[in-house]
N, C-alpha and C positions, 0 to 999 in steps of 0.2 A: 153426892152433895156436896161434900169435901171439895171436891174440883171447882166447883161453882165457886165456895168462899175464898177459893184459895186463888184466883185468876183474878178478883177485881182488887183484892190485898197486894198482889204483887205490885200488877202494874199501878200502881197508886204509888206504892212504895217507890217503885222503878221512875216514875213520874216525880216524886215528892226527891226523890235523890238527886237527878237532873238538875232540878232547881237550884237545890242547895250546892251543887258541885260548879253546877253555873255564875250565880251569886259568890262563892268561894274563889271562882277564877276569875271575876271580875276585882277582888276585891285585895286577891294577891300576886296581881296580874302585874309586870316590871311595865316602866312607867310607858306613855303611849308613845307614838311612834316619833313624831315633835321632840317629844323629850328624850327619848334616846338616840337620835341623830345629831342634835343639839351637843349631846354629852361625848359622842363618839367625835365630834370636830372639835370639840376642848378637849377630849383628851390625844386628838391627831395633832392636833398643838400645841401641846406639852410633849407630846413626844419629840414632835420635830425642832421644838427649841431644847431639849435637852442633847439632840444629835448635833445638833449645832454648836452646844456648847463644845461636847465632847471630841467634835471635828477642830471644833477652836485648840482646843488643848492637845490632840495628837497633835498638832501643826507648831503648836509651839515645842512641845516637846523633839517632834523633827528638828526644826530649827536650833534648838540647842546642842543637840546631841549632832548635826552636822558642823555646827560652831567649835564641839568638844573635838569629833572627827578631824577638822581643819587645823585645829589647831595640833594634834594627834602627831596625824602627820609633819606637819611641818618641826618640832620637835624630832621625828625620828631623821626627816630629812638631814637636820641640821644634826644629830648625833652622825648619822651617817658618813657627812661630808669627813665633821671631824673626825673619824675613826678612819677615814680613806687619806686625809691629809696625814695622818700618826703613820700607818700603814705606808703610805709615800715615803716619809722622813726614815723610817726604820727600812725601807726597803733601800733607798741611796746610801743611807750608812752602812747597812751591812757588803752594797754593791761597792760601796768605796773601802770598805775595808778588804774587801775580797782581791779587789785592785790589787792596794799596798804587800797584801799577801802574795799575788801572782809577782809583781814584779819584783819582792826581794825574791823568791824563789827562782825567778829568771835571770836575777843577778849572779844570781848563786851558780846557777850553770852558766852564765859565760863566763866566769871565774873557779874554771876548773884546777889551777892549782893552789889556790888557796887555801 
């Protein structure tokens, strides 16, 4: 007899629990498919807008860096040219001095008796 009392009670509880679970699932379920798709579209549009903004900022930064790099390169080239001119002038002066010294020594050797 105990088995007979347990059977209908278990089945009733199972059905009642299933109905309560289904009702709770309907109440707590996320938005319907159409709403979810619209939300995904809106989210993806926002992400695309943000990506476009970031890309635009990255292009601006890249352009700024390119201008700075060009300016730096021009400054370095100008400094290099100036340093090269100075080195050439110093080289000419050193060569001229060495030539004068050689001329003096050569004249001393030409006049051995003096």
